[in-house]
C-alpha positions as CSV (number, residue, x, y, z in Angstrom):
1,X,-24.0,11.9,-13.1
2,X,-27.2,9.9,-12.8
3,X,-25.9,6.5,-13.9
4,X,-22.7,4.7,-13.2
5,X,-20.9,4.8,-16.5
6,X,-17.4,3.4,-16.8
7,X,-15.0,6.3,-17.3
8,X,-11.4,6.0,-18.5
9,X,-8.8,8.4,-17.0
10,X,-5.7,8.8,-19.1
11,X,-3.1,10.6,-16.9
12,X,0.7,9.9,-16.7
13,X,1.2,11.7,-13.4
14,X,0.5,9.3,-10.6
15,X,-0.4,11.9,-8.0
16,X,-2.9,13.7,-10.4
17,X,-4.4,10.3,-11.2
18,X,-4.9,9.5,-7.5
19,X,-6.5,13.0,-7.0
20,X,-8.9,12.3,-9.8
21,X,-9.8,8.9,-8.4
22,X,-10.5,10.7,-5.1
23,X,-12.8,13.1,-6.9
24,X,-14.7,10.3,-8.4
25,X,-15.1,8.8,-4.9
26,X,-16.2,12.1,-3.5
27,X,-18.9,12.3,-6.3
28,X,-20.1,8.8,-5.4
29,X,-18.9,7.4,-8.7
30,X,-17.3,4.0,-9.4
31,X,-13.5,3.9,-9.6
32,X,-12.5,4.8,-13.2
33,X,-10.3,2.7,-15.4
34,X,-6.9,4.2,-15.6
35,X,-4.1,4.3,-18.2
36,X,-0.8,6.2,-18.3
37,X,0.2,5.7,-22.0
38,X,-1.4,5.6,-25.4
39,X,-0.9,1.8,-25.6
40,X,-2.6,1.2,-22.2
41,X,-5.5,3.4,-23.1
42,X,-6.0,2.0,-26.6
43,X,-6.1,-1.6,-25.1
44,X,-8.8,-0.5,-22.6
45,X,-10.8,1.2,-25.3
46,X,-10.4,-1.8,-27.5
47,X,-11.9,-4.0,-24.8
48,X,-15.1,-2.0,-25.3
49,X,-16.2,-1.3,-21.8
50,X,-15.7,2.5,-21.7
51,X,-18.6,5.0,-21.7
52,X,-16.4,8.2,-21.6
53,X,-12.9,9.4,-21.0
54,X,-10.7,12.2,-19.7
55,X,-7.6,12.3,-21.8
56,X,-4.4,14.1,-20.8
57,X,-2.9,15.7,-23.9
58,X,0.6,15.3,-22.6
59,X,1.6,11.7,-21.7
60,X,5.3,11.9,-21.1
61,X,6.9,12.1,-24.6
62,X,3.6,11.2,-26.2
63,X,0.5,13.2,-27.1
64,X,-3.0,11.7,-26.4
65,X,-4.2,12.2,-30.1
66,X,-4.3,8.5,-30.9
67,X,-6.6,8.0,-27.9
68,X,-8.8,10.8,-29.0
69,X,-9.0,9.4,-32.5
70,X,-10.0,5.9,-31.2
71,X,-12.6,7.4,-28.9
72,X,-14.1,9.6,-31.6
73,X,-14.2,6.6,-34.0
74,X,-16.3,4.7,-31.5
75,X,-18.5,7.6,-30.6
76,X,-17.4,7.6,-27.0
77,X,-17.6,11.0,-25.4
78,X,-14.4,12.5,-24.0
79,X,-12.7,15.6,-22.8
80,X,-9.1,16.6,-22.9
81,X,-7.1,17.6,-19.8
82,X,-4.0,19.8,-19.8
83,X,-1.8,22.1,-17.8
84,X,-2.1,24.6,-20.7
85,X,-0.3,25.7,-23.8
86,X,-1.5,22.9,-26.1
87,X,-2.8,23.2,-29.6
88,X,-5.7,20.8,-30.2
89,X,-5.9,19.4,-33.7
90,X,-8.8,20.8,-35.8
91,X,-10.7,17.5,-35.8
92,X,-10.9,17.6,-32.0
93,X,-11.1,21.4,-31.5
94,X,-14.8,21.1,-30.5
95,X,-13.9,18.9,-27.5
96,X,-14.1,20.2,-24.0
97,X,-10.8,21.1,-22.3
98,X,-10.5,20.7,-18.5
99,X,-7.6,22.8,-17.2
100,X,-5.3,21.7,-14.5
101,X,-5.4,22.1,-11.5
102,X,-8.7,20.3,-11.5
103,X,-11.7,21.5,-9.6
104,X,-14.2,18.8,-8.6
105,X,-17.0,21.0,-10.1
106,X,-15.3,20.9,-13.5
107,X,-14.9,17.1,-13.4
108,X,-18.6,16.7,-12.3
109,X,-19.7,19.0,-15.1
110,X,-17.9,17.1,-17.8
111,X,-19.1,13.7,-16.5
112,X,-22.7,15.1,-16.5
113,X,-22.2,16.1,-20.1
114,X,-21.2,12.5,-21.0
115,X,-24.3,11.2,-19.3
116,X,-26.5,13.7,-21.2
117,X,-25.0,12.6,-24.5
118,X,-23.2,15.8,-25.2
């Protein structure tokens, strides 16, 4: 990832969130913004300082679809994350899905796609 875009991580599992932050650090990237709920993520997106996002589909009892809709409406690139078994709505079926457990190479690849404008 050539430039230091601000990325939003939406992940309700604290340990997974910490692991992702460590991956950003290992890749030499700035610490991402973090949210654990739809409301937190939508507030960060609304502030307008996000250049891309990794959105966990399952956020406790919520699904991340409102976050995906808000990002898409603003033209902000994003990818879904999931432990598996999720059906992605048709309007977001073309989005990349990064499966858990994460590999640093997968995270780096999706962030590079964001930078390239894909």
